[in-house]
C-alpha positions as protocol buffer text, in pm:
chain_id: "A"
residue {
  index: 1
  type: UNK
  ca { x: 0 y: 0 z: 0 }
}
residue {
  index: 2
  type: UNK
  ca { x: 127 y: 349 z: -85 }
}
residue {
  index: 3
  type: UNK
  ca { x: 230 y: 542 z: 227 }
}
residue {
  index: 4
  type: UNK
  ca { x: 52 y: 867 z: 294 }
}
residue {
  index: 5
  type: UNK
  ca { x: 157 y: 1218 z: 385 }
}
residue {
  index: 6
  type: UNK
  ca { x: -112 y: 1374 z: 595 }
}
residue {
  index: 7
  type: UNK
  ca { x: -141 y: 1733 z: 489 }
}
residue {
  index: 8
  type: UNK
  ca { x: -241 y: 1885 z: 819 }
}
residue {
  index: 9
  type: UNK
  ca { x: -84 y: 1901 z: 1161 }
}
residue {
  index: 10
  type: UNK
  ca { x: -408 y: 2013 z: 1323 }
}
residue {
  index: 11
  type: UNK
  ca { x: -251 y: 2079 z: 1661 }
}
residue {
  index: 12
  type: UNK
  ca { x: -55 y: 2368 z: 1509 }
}
residue {
  index: 13
  type: UNK
  ca { x: -170 y: 2727 z: 1528 }
}
residue {
  index: 14
  type: UNK
  ca { x: -121 y: 2813 z: 1162 }
}
residue {
  index: 15
  type: UNK
  ca { x: -207 y: 3180 z: 1204 }
}
residue {
  index: 16
  type: UNK
  ca { x: -1 y: 3242 z: 1516 }
}
residue {
  index: 17
  type: UNK
  ca { x: 307 y: 3074 z: 1373 }
}
residue {
  index: 18
  type: UNK
  ca { x: 284 y: 3270 z: 1050 }
}
residue {
  index: 19
  type: UNK
  ca { x: 239 y: 3603 z: 1231 }
}
residue {
  index: 20
  type: UNK
  ca { x: 553 y: 3522 z: 1426 }
}
residue {
  index: 21
  type: UNK
  ca { x: 763 y: 3429 z: 1124 }
}
residue {
  index: 22
  type: UNK
  ca { x: 663 y: 3616 z: 806 }
}
residue {
  index: 23
  type: UNK
  ca { x: 519 y: 3949 z: 681 }
}
residue {
  index: 24
  type: UNK
  ca { x: 165 y: 4011 z: 796 }
}
residue {
  index: 25
  type: UNK
  ca { x: -4 y: 3994 z: 455 }
}
residue {
  index: 26
  type: UNK
  ca { x: 164 y: 3660 z: 392 }
}
residue {
  index: 27
  type: UNK
  ca { x: 75 y: 3539 z: 741 }
}
residue {
  index: 28
  type: UNK
  ca { x: -297 y: 3582 z: 682 }
}
residue {
  index: 29
  type: UNK
  ca { x: -301 y: 3427 z: 335 }
}
residue {
  index: 30
  type: UNK
  ca { x: -70 y: 3135 z: 410 }
}
residue {
  index: 31
  type: UNK
  ca { x: -251 y: 3045 z: 731 }
}
residue {
  index: 32
  type: UNK
  ca { x: -578 y: 3013 z: 540 }
}
residue {
  index: 33
  type: UNK
  ca { x: -401 y: 2800 z: 279 }
}
residue {
  index: 34
  type: UNK
  ca { x: -257 y: 2572 z: 548 }
}
residue {
  index: 35
  type: UNK
  ca { x: -610 y: 2496 z: 657 }
}
residue {
  index: 36
  type: UNK
  ca { x: -720 y: 2431 z: 297 }
}
residue {
  index: 37
  type: UNK
  ca { x: -444 y: 2174 z: 253 }
}
residue {
  index: 38
  type: UNK
  ca { x: -543 y: 2013 z: 581 }
}
residue {
  index: 39
  type: UNK
  ca { x: -903 y: 1991 z: 461 }
}
residue {
  index: 40
  type: UNK
  ca { x: -787 y: 1848 z: 127 }
}
residue {
  index: 41
  type: UNK
  ca { x: -692 y: 1527 z: 303 }
}
residue {
  index: 42
  type: UNK
  ca { x: -398 y: 1293 z: 253 }
}
residue {
  index: 43
  type: UNK
  ca { x: -159 y: 1322 z: -38 }
}
residue {
  index: 44
  type: UNK
  ca { x: -10 y: 991 z: -156 }
}
residue {
  index: 45
  type: UNK
  ca { x: 370 y: 983 z: -168 }
}
residue {
  index: 46
  type: UNK
  ca { x: 591 y: 1075 z: -335 }
}
residue {
  index: 47
  type: UNK
  ca { x: 485 y: 1443 z: -337 }
}
residue {
  index: 48
  type: UNK
  ca { x: 624 y: 1718 z: -563 }
}
residue {
  index: 49
  type: UNK
  ca { x: 604 y: 2088 z: -470 }
}
residue {
  index: 50
  type: UNK
  ca { x: 615 y: 2290 z: -792 }
}
residue {
  index: 51
  type: UNK
  ca { x: 741 y: 2606 z: -620 }
}
residue {
  index: 52
  type: UNK
  ca { x: 890 y: 2547 z: -279 }
}
residue {
  index: 53
  type: UNK
  ca { x: 1050 y: 2887 z: -210 }
}
residue {
  index: 54
  type: UNK
  ca { x: 1227 y: 2898 z: 124 }
}
residue {
  index: 55
  type: UNK
  ca { x: 1044 y: 2589 z: 254 }
}
residue {
  index: 56
  type: UNK
  ca { x: 869 y: 2776 z: 537 }
}
residue {
  index: 57
  type: UNK
  ca { x: 518 y: 2704 z: 414 }
}
residue {
  index: 58
  type: UNK
  ca { x: 577 y: 2332 z: 367 }
}
residue {
  index: 59
  type: UNK
  ca { x: 741 y: 2314 z: 709 }
}
residue {
  index: 60
  type: UNK
  ca { x: 429 y: 2450 z: 877 }
}
residue {
  index: 61
  type: UNK
  ca { x: 171 y: 2274 z: 660 }
}
residue {
  index: 62
  type: UNK
  ca { x: 290 y: 1914 z: 630 }
}
residue {
  index: 63
  type: UNK
  ca { x: 362 y: 1654 z: 890 }
}
residue {
  index: 64
  type: UNK
  ca { x: 701 y: 1547 z: 749 }
}
residue {
  index: 65
  type: UNK
  ca { x: 938 y: 1641 z: 465 }
}
residue {
  index: 66
  type: UNK
  ca { x: 795 y: 1614 z: 115 }
}
residue {
  index: 67
  type: UNK
  ca { x: 989 y: 1418 z: -145 }
}
residue {
  index: 68
  type: UNK
  ca { x: 1092 y: 1704 z: -377 }
}
residue {
  index: 69
  type: UNK
  ca { x: 1058 y: 2081 z: -403 }
}
residue {
  index: 70
  type: UNK
  ca { x: 1143 y: 2289 z: -709 }
}
residue {
  index: 71
  type: UNK
  ca { x: 1233 y: 2656 z: -728 }
}
residue {
  index: 72
  type: UNK
  ca { x: 1439 y: 2854 z: -982 }
}
residue {
  index: 73
  type: UNK
  ca { x: 1596 y: 3071 z: -709 }
}
residue {
  index: 74
  type: UNK
  ca { x: 1926 y: 2897 z: -641 }
}
residue {
  index: 75
  type: UNK
  ca { x: 2021 y: 3131 z: -355 }
}
residue {
  index: 76
  type: UNK
  ca { x: 1707 y: 3041 z: -160 }
}
residue {
  index: 77
  type: UNK
  ca { x: 1729 y: 2668 z: -236 }
}
residue {
  index: 78
  type: UNK
  ca { x: 2093 y: 2644 z: -131 }
}
residue {
  index: 79
  type: UNK
  ca { x: 2040 y: 2826 z: 199 }
}
residue {
  index: 80
  type: UNK
  ca { x: 1699 y: 2851 z: 370 }
}
residue {
  index: 81
  type: UNK
  ca { x: 1522 y: 2564 z: 194 }
}
residue {
  index: 82
  type: UNK
  ca { x: 1798 y: 2314 z: 265 }
}
residue {
  index: 83
  type: UNK
  ca { x: 1837 y: 2433 z: 623 }
}
residue {
  index: 84
  type: UNK
  ca { x: 1469 y: 2387 z: 699 }
}
residue {
  index: 85
  type: UNK
  ca { x: 1463 y: 2029 z: 576 }
}
residue {
  index: 86
  type: UNK
  ca { x: 1112 y: 2060 z: 433 }
}
residue {
  index: 87
  type: UNK
  ca { x: 1204 y: 1842 z: 134 }
}
residue {
  index: 88
  type: UNK
  ca { x: 1419 y: 1534 z: 86 }
}
residue {
  index: 89
  type: UNK
  ca { x: 1531 y: 1675 z: -247 }
}
residue {
  index: 90
  type: UNK
  ca { x: 1513 y: 2057 z: -279 }
}
residue {
  index: 91
  type: UNK
  ca { x: 1612 y: 2135 z: -638 }
}
residue {
  index: 92
  type: UNK
  ca { x: 1690 y: 2440 z: -849 }
}
residue {
  index: 93
  type: UNK
  ca { x: 1447 y: 2387 z: -1136 }
}
residue {
  index: 94
  type: UNK
  ca { x: 1142 y: 2528 z: -1311 }
}
residue {
  index: 95
  type: UNK
  ca { x: 794 y: 2378 z: -1317 }
}
residue {
  index: 96
  type: UNK
  ca { x: 804 y: 2422 z: -1696 }
}
residue {
  index: 97
  type: UNK
  ca { x: 1086 y: 2163 z: -1719 }
}
residue {
  index: 98
  type: UNK
  ca { x: 1047 y: 1924 z: -1428 }
}
residue {
  index: 99
  type: UNK
  ca { x: 1365 y: 1714 z: -1392 }
}
residue {
  index: 100
  type: UNK
  ca { x: 1190 y: 1382 z: -1325 }
}
residue {
  index: 101
  type: UNK
  ca { x: 1077 y: 1094 z: -1540 }
}
residue {
  index: 102
  type: UNK
  ca { x: 718 y: 1032 z: -1649 }
}
residue {
  index: 103
  type: UNK
  ca { x: 478 y: 913 z: -1377 }
}
residue {
  index: 104
  type: UNK
  ca { x: 724 y: 965 z: -1090 }
}
residue {
  index: 105
  type: UNK
  ca { x: 484 y: 1124 z: -842 }
}
residue {
  index: 106
  type: UNK
  ca { x: 156 y: 1034 z: -679 }
}
residue {
  index: 107
  type: UNK
  ca { x: 84 y: 1395 z: -578 }
}
residue {
  index: 108
  type: UNK
  ca { x: 178 y: 1748 z: -681 }
}
residue {
  index: 109
  type: UNK
  ca { x: 109 y: 2074 z: -499 }
}
residue {
  index: 110
  type: UNK
  ca { x: 149 y: 2439 z: -596 }
}
residue {
  index: 111
  type: UNK
  ca { x: 71 y: 2703 z: -339 }
}
residue {
  index: 112
  type: UNK
  ca { x: 31 y: 3040 z: -514 }
}
residue {
  index: 113
  type: UNK
  ca { x: 305 y: 2944 z: -761 }
}
residue {
  index: 114
  type: UNK
  ca { x: 180 y: 2885 z: -1113 }
}
residue {
  index: 115
  type: UNK
  ca { x: 38 y: 3237 z: -1155 }
}
residue {
  index: 116
  type: UNK
  ca { x: 398 y: 3362 z: -1148 }
}
residue {
  index: 117
  type: UNK
  ca { x: 504 y: 3147 z: -1445 }
}
residue {
  index: 118
  type: UNK
  ca { x: 437 y: 3295 z: -1792 }
}
residue {
  index: 119
  type: UNK
  ca { x: 418 y: 2958 z: -1973 }
}
residue {
  index: 120
  type: UNK
  ca { x: 126 y: 2812 z: -1783 }
}
residue {
  index: 121
  type: UNK
  ca { x: 60 y: 2553 z: -2055 }
}
residue {
  index: 122
  type: UNK
  ca { x: 407 y: 2405 z: -2007 }
}
residue {
  index: 123
  type: UNK
  ca { x: 343 y: 2384 z: -1631 }
}
residue {
  index: 124
  type: UNK
  ca { x: 20 y: 2193 z: -1686 }
}
residue {
  index: 125
  type: UNK
  ca { x: 183 y: 1961 z: -1941 }
}
residue {
  index: 126
  type: UNK
  ca { x: 477 y: 1884 z: -1714 }
}
residue {
  index: 127
  type: UNK
  ca { x: 261 y: 1831 z: -1407 }
}
residue {
  index: 128
  type: UNK
  ca { x: 40 y: 1585 z: -1594 }
}
residue {
  index: 129
  type: UNK
  ca { x: 348 y: 1411 z: -1731 }
}
residue {
  index: 130
  type: UNK
  ca { x: 517 y: 1345 z: -1396 }
}
residue {
  index: 131
  type: UNK
  ca { x: 199 y: 1235 z: -1215 }
}
residue {
  index: 132
  type: UNK
  ca { x: 105 y: 869 z: -1202 }
}
residue {
  index: 133
  type: UNK
  ca { x: -251 y: 770 z: -1300 }
}
residue {
  index: 134
  type: UNK
  ca { x: -475 y: 859 z: -1010 }
}
residue {
  index: 135
  type: UNK
  ca { x: -223 y: 1116 z: -883 }
}
residue {
  index: 136
  type: UNK
  ca { x: -354 y: 1427 z: -709 }
}
residue {
  index: 137
  type: UNK
  ca { x: -281 y: 1787 z: -807 }
}
residue {
  index: 138
  type: UNK
  ca { x: -380 y: 2028 z: -528 }
}
residue {
  index: 139
  type: UNK
  ca { x: -314 y: 2398 z: -573 }
}
residue {
  index: 140
  type: UNK
  ca { x: -424 y: 2756 z: -508 }
}
residue {
  index: 141
  type: UNK
  ca { x: -411 y: 3061 z: -738 }
}
residue {
  index: 142
  type: UNK
  ca { x: -539 y: 3420 z: -750 }
}
residue {
  index: 143
  type: UNK
  ca { x: -876 y: 3447 z: -922 }
}
residue {
  index: 144
  type: UNK
  ca { x: -996 y: 3704 z: -1173 }
}
residue {
  index: 145
  type: UNK
  ca { x: -1141 y: 3899 z: -878 }
}
residue {
  index: 146
  type: UNK
  ca { x: -797 y: 3958 z: -723 }
}
residue {
  index: 147
  type: UNK
  ca { x: -739 y: 4309 z: -860 }
}
residue {
  index: 148
  type: UNK
  ca { x: -1091 y: 4446 z: -822 }
}
residue {
  index: 149
  type: UNK
  ca { x: -1127 y: 4329 z: -461 }
}
residue {
  index: 150
  type: UNK
  ca { x: -819 y: 4518 z: -337 }
}
residue {
  index: 151
  type: UNK
  ca { x: -891 y: 4807 z: -102 }
}
residue {
  index: 152
  type: UNK
  ca { x: -713 y: 5056 z: -326 }
}
residue {
  index: 153
  type: UNK
  ca { x: -916 y: 4951 z: -629 }
}
residue {
  index: 154
  type: UNK
  ca { x: -1242 y: 4955 z: -431 }
}
residue {
  index: 155
  type: UNK
  ca { x: -1188 y: 5302 z: -281 }
}
residue {
  index: 156
  type: UNK
  ca { x: -1092 y: 5456 z: -615 }
}
residue {
  index: 157
  type: UNK
  ca { x: -1399 y: 5308 z: -785 }
}
residue {
  index: 158
  type: UNK
  ca { x: -1620 y: 5434 z: -501 }
}
residue {
  index: 159
  type: UNK
  ca { x: -1481 y: 5785 z: -560 }
}
residue {
  index: 160
  type: UNK
  ca { x: -1573 y: 5757 z: -926 }
}
residue {
  index: 161
  type: UNK
  ca { x: -1211 y: 5709 z: -1034 }
}
residue {
  index: 162
  type: UNK
  ca { x: -1276 y: 5383 z: -1217 }
}
residue {
  index: 163
  type: UNK
  ca { x: -977 y: 5411 z: -1447 }
}
residue {
  index: 164
  type: UNK
  ca { x: -741 y: 5478 z: -1158 }
}
residue {
  index: 165
  type: UNK
  ca { x: -895 y: 5185 z: -972 }
}
residue {
  index: 166
  type: UNK
  ca { x: -812 y: 4960 z: -1263 }
}
residue {
  index: 167
  type: UNK
  ca { x: -461 y: 5102 z: -1279 }
}
residue {
  index: 168
  type: UNK
  ca { x: -410 y: 5028 z: -907 }
}
residue {
  index: 169
  type: UNK
  ca { x: -515 y: 4666 z: -959 }
}
residue {
  index: 170
  type: UNK
  ca { x: -287 y: 4637 z: -1262 }
}
residue {
  index: 171
  type: UNK
  ca { x: 4 y: 4784 z: -1063 }
}
residue {
  index: 172
  type: UNK
  ca { x: -57 y: 4544 z: -775 }
}
residue {
  index: 173
  type: UNK
  ca { x: -57 y: 4245 z: -1010 }
}
residue {
  index: 174
  type: UNK
  ca { x: 262 y: 4372 z: -1173 }
}
residue {
  index: 175
  type: UNK
  ca { x: 423 y: 4422 z: -832 }
}
residue {
  index: 176
  type: UNK
  ca { x: 316 y: 4071 z: -733 }
}
residue {
  index: 177
  type: UNK
  ca { x: 448 y: 3928 z: -1062 }
}
residue {
  index: 178
  type: UNK
  ca { x: 111 y: 3777 z: -1150 }
}
residue {
  index: 179
  type: UNK
  ca { x: 100 y: 3659 z: -1511 }
}
residue {
  index: 180
  type: UNK
  ca { x: -230 y: 3475 z: -1462 }
}
residue {
  index: 181
  type: UNK
  ca { x: -532 y: 3584 z: -1260 }
}
residue {
  index: 182
  type: UNK
  ca { x: -790 y: 3372 z: -1435 }
}
residue {
  index: 183
  type: UNK
  ca { x: -1155 y: 3293 z: -1384 }
}
residue {
  index: 184
  type: UNK
  ca { x: -1291 y: 2966 z: -1250 }
}
residue {
  index: 185
  type: UNK
  ca { x: -1418 y: 2879 z: -1598 }
}
residue {
  index: 186
  type: UNK
  ca { x: -1074 y: 2937 z: -1752 }
}
residue {
  index: 187
  type: UNK
  ca { x: -908 y: 2715 z: -1493 }
}
residue {
  index: 188
  type: UNK
  ca { x: -1163 y: 2437 z: -1532 }
}
residue {
  index: 189
  type: UNK
  ca { x: -1116 y: 2442 z: -1908 }
}
residue {
  index: 190
  type: UNK
  ca { x: -736 y: 2445 z: -1872 }
}
residue {
  index: 191
  type: UNK
  ca { x: -734 y: 2152 z: -1633 }
}
residue {
  index: 192
  type: UNK
  ca { x: -969 y: 1949 z: -1851 }
}
residue {
  index: 193
  type: UNK
  ca { x: -762 y: 2020 z: -2164 }
}
residue {
  index: 194
  type: UNK
  ca { x: -456 y: 1879 z: -1989 }
}
residue {
  index: 195
  type: UNK
  ca { x: -638 y: 1564 z: -1888 }
}
residue {
  index: 196
  type: UNK
  ca { x: -719 y: 1644 z: -1525 }
}
residue {
  index: 197
  type: UNK
  ca { x: -1044 y: 1563 z: -1347 }
}
residue {
  index: 198
  type: UNK
  ca { x: -1150 y: 1833 z: -1099 }
}
residue {
  index: 199
  type: UNK
  ca { x: -1292 y: 1679 z: -783 }
}
residue {
  index: 200
  type: UNK
  ca { x: -1336 y: 2001 z: -587 }
}
residue {
  index: 201
  type: UNK
  ca { x: -1290 y: 2375 z: -621 }
}
residue {
  index: 202
  type: UNK
  ca { x: -1364 y: 2668 z: -396 }
}
residue {
  index: 203
  type: UNK
  ca { x: -1297 y: 3037 z: -359 }
}
residue {
  index: 204
  type: UNK
  ca { x: -1109 y: 3168 z: -58 }
}
residue {
  index: 205
  type: UNK
  ca { x: -1038 y: 3516 z: 85 }
}
residue {
  index: 206
  type: UNK
  ca { x: -1351 y: 3730 z: 61 }
}
residue {
  index: 207
  type: UNK
  ca { x: -1349 y: 4099 z: -26 }
}
residue {
  index: 208
  type: UNK
  ca { x: -1307 y: 4238 z: 328 }
}
residue {
  index: 209
  type: UNK
  ca { x: -1024 y: 3997 z: 403 }
}
residue {
  index: 210
  type: UNK
  ca { x: -861 y: 4085 z: 72 }
}
residue {
  index: 211
  type: UNK
  ca { x: -888 y: 4455 z: 152 }
}
residue {
  index: 212
  type: UNK
  ca { x: -710 y: 4390 z: 480 }
}
residue {
  index: 213
  type: UNK
  ca { x: -452 y: 4186 z: 286 }
}
residue {
  index: 214
  type: UNK
  ca { x: -392 y: 4497 z: 73 }
}
residue {
  index: 215
  type: UNK
  ca { x: -339 y: 4721 z: 378 }
}
residue {
  index: 216
  type: UNK
  ca { x: -110 y: 4467 z: 543 }
}
residue {
  index: 217
  type: UNK
  ca { x: 138 y: 4501 z: 258 }
}
residue {
  index: 218
  type: UNK
  ca { x: 208 y: 4855 z: 377 }
}
residue {
  index: 219
  type: UNK
  ca { x: 198 y: 4759 z: 746 }
}
residue {
  index: 220
  type: UNK
  ca { x: 464 y: 4496 z: 671 }
}
residue {
  index: 221
  type: UNK
  ca { x: 726 y: 4747 z: 555 }
}
residue {
  index: 222
  type: UNK
  ca { x: 917 y: 4731 z: 888 }
}
residue {
  index: 223
  type: UNK
  ca { x: 950 y: 4354 z: 848 }
}
residue {
  index: 224
  type: UNK
  ca { x: 1076 y: 4402 z: 494 }
}
residue {
  index: 225
  type: UNK
  ca { x: 1343 y: 4639 z: 622 }
}
residue {
  index: 226
  type: UNK
  ca { x: 1433 y: 4390 z: 895 }
}
residue {
  index: 227
  type: UNK
  ca { x: 1464 y: 4114 z: 636 }
}
residue {
  index: 228
  type: UNK
  ca { x: 1709 y: 4317 z: 430 }
}
residue {
  index: 229
  type: UNK
  ca { x: 1916 y: 4421 z: 730 }
}
residue {
  index: 230
  type: UNK
  ca { x: 1918 y: 4100 z: 934 }
}
residue {
  index: 231
  type: UNK
  ca { x: 1802 y: 3823 z: 700 }
}
residue {
  index: 232
  type: UNK
  ca { x: 1497 y: 3764 z: 923 }
}
residue {
  index: 233
  type: UNK
  ca { x: 1147 y: 3899 z: 896 }
}
residue {
  index: 234
  type: UNK
  ca { x: 1100 y: 3929 z: 1271 }
}
residue {
  index: 235
  type: UNK
  ca { x: 1437 y: 3895 z: 1450 }
}
residue {
  index: 236
  type: UNK
  ca { x: 1312 y: 4000 z: 1795 }
}
residue {
  index: 237
  type: UNK
  ca { x: 989 y: 3845 z: 1932 }
}
residue {
  index: 238
  type: UNK
  ca { x: 729 y: 4105 z: 2030 }
}
residue {
  index: 239
  type: UNK
  ca { x: 446 y: 3951 z: 2235 }
}
residue {
  index: 240
  type: UNK
  ca { x: 240 y: 4271 z: 2228 }
}
residue {
  index: 241
  type: UNK
  ca { x: 257 y: 4298 z: 1850 }
}
residue {
  index: 242
  type: UNK
  ca { x: 190 y: 3924 z: 1815 }
}
residue {
  index: 243
  type: UNK
  ca { x: -121 y: 3949 z: 2033 }
}
residue {
  index: 244
  type: UNK
  ca { x: -255 y: 4257 z: 1852 }
}
residue {
  index: 245
  type: UNK
  ca { x: -221 y: 4111 z: 1504 }
}
residue {
  index: 246
  type: UNK
  ca { x: -360 y: 3778 z: 1617 }
}
residue {
  index: 247
  type: UNK
  ca { x: -666 y: 3966 z: 1747 }
}
residue {
  index: 248
  type: UNK
  ca { x: -693 y: 4157 z: 1417 }
}
residue {
  index: 249
  type: UNK
  ca { x: -645 y: 3864 z: 1179 }
}
residue {
  index: 250
  type: UNK
  ca { x: -809 y: 3575 z: 1366 }
}
residue {
  index: 251
  type: UNK
  ca { x: -1170 y: 3658 z: 1261 }
}
residue {
  index: 252
  type: UNK
  ca { x: -1062 y: 3662 z: 897 }
}
residue {
  index: 253
  type: UNK
  ca { x: -873 y: 3335 z: 935 }
}
residue {
  index: 254
  type: UNK
  ca { x: -1186 y: 3173 z: 1080 }
}
residue {
  index: 255
  type: UNK
  ca { x: -1421 y: 3275 z: 796 }
}
residue {
  index: 256
  type: UNK
  ca { x: -1589 y: 3004 z: 587 }
}
residue {
  index: 257
  type: UNK
  ca { x: -1535 y: 2983 z: 212 }
}
residue {
  index: 258
  type: UNK
  ca { x: -1699 y: 3277 z: 31 }
}
residue {
  index: 259
  type: UNK
  ca { x: -1925 y: 3255 z: -274 }
}
residue {
  index: 260
  type: UNK
  ca { x: -1675 y: 3475 z: -459 }
}
residue {
  index: 261
  type: UNK
  ca { x: -1315 y: 3529 z: -355 }
}
residue {
  index: 262
  type: UNK
  ca { x: -978 y: 3670 z: -453 }
}
residue {
  index: 263
  type: UNK
  ca { x: -830 y: 3319 z: -475 }
}
residue {
  index: 264
  type: UNK
  ca { x: -925 y: 2974 z: -604 }
}
residue {
  index: 265
  type: UNK
  ca { x: -831 y: 2635 z: -462 }
}
residue {
  index: 266
  type: UNK
  ca { x: -850 y: 2310 z: -662 }
}
residue {
  index: 267
  type: UNK
  ca { x: -840 y: 1938 z: -594 }
}
residue {
  index: 268
  type: UNK
  ca { x: -762 y: 1778 z: -930 }
}
residue {
  index: 269
  type: UNK
  ca { x: -632 y: 1436 z: -1032 }
}
residue {
  index: 270
  type: UNK
  ca { x: -492 y: 1256 z: -1330 }
}
residue {
  index: 271
  type: UNK
  ca { x: -731 y: 974 z: -1431 }
}
């Protein structure tokens, strides 16, 4: 029988640990995504992470190291990712050219990764190629509502400055290096064209949470400065700050899935 990686460590306080370790906007979003992966259920081994980054997210989300994590940033892979031990094989590679043979993996994940890759068709082709029949592909991406739900976009539209509101959303996507913020229908069609069956999909992050996410980018500037000066987002623990932001973000973390959201989450599989 294939061994399983259980995607949630439910005893962990996803939100609290993220507030402690990363910028505030990332803390809120990633904590919600941790819960989504927990709810997605077990992922059969071996598991491939299509964009592992520094390994922090996988360390908090999964109960043990995943088999392989890919990222094109060699500096991050060779330092933080390896030090965290979130993957047995952290590799400098792109999801458009996955360095594994056909049908190597039983599961693939991508947590807010594929929207940053211009050649999305190559990513889908490669993911389907390296998955075994029955393999799961679980991932989250920004939706087509991402730009319009931002606080800046909403305020400008409310003031009648519709064009400026659109420009703010475009700037935010450019700043975030989003090449794809697609609709649910576009994603369903894309997955079906590449041979995937979609077992589940849902929106996450409603408009008020997304507006807070927008504001938290600016509130996180001190952590960005700290990162550049010390290499750490939050080098000195601050219990007062931790408690305040936990109080602020916890209600948003606890919200159920919205009918329409800034992000989409999919459970797909290769037949």
